[in-house]
C-alpha angles and dihedrals in degrees: 000000000000118000118195117196121186133174122200125185113214128184099218144089113294094234092054091052092045094050094044088053092058096038114119090199093055090045089058089052093048093050100044089124090065095043088237116184134175106239104169143016112022106358103181142016126035123334113234131194113304095007121127139202130199115214130198116199142149113247123174090351094305125108109229140174126217131180118203129180130206100239104169127035134176110156127246098002109049148003135165133204126195135193115256096177133359148086098313124080086228141337138183123187115195121194120198125187126193128178113228107180108287094355142063125227107213114194124191123196113187116185118181143161118213121223123244101055113239093007088058091050090052090049089051090052096044101042122322101084091049091046091052091046091052092051090052092047091051091048092050092050090055092049089050093047093050095042095050094049135043090266091096089072090065091058103034094043083077089062110129 
């Protein structure tokens, strides 16, 4: 079972980073390369505890749908989302936020199990784990960019 752990340092307020990380609108921006769109459940704004969103995106040349639910929530330090339905056998994405002086340390832990048994394990080894890590790195860079500039106001101004 692959486990991806990333740390990103962001010079911003912890609440801004936390909210950007659970923003459906920012997620759409950060995944433009996969044409990701929210098609069911909550489709814009900030995900709250027990809310879900269904995404449609093109990954590795295949259009897929995936539904995830925010299952744990402790603002502004932690939240977790888990797959309810989709291509993986299972995934859990944990998000941790710690204030370190003028900056925030954002830690992602992404655990997943690929489908198809041994074939899924081979795919993880050959390309899938790196592909998922690169998606998360790109997403975190967008969060950092928005949080460290005035761009965050465009996204979080839609906050209900």
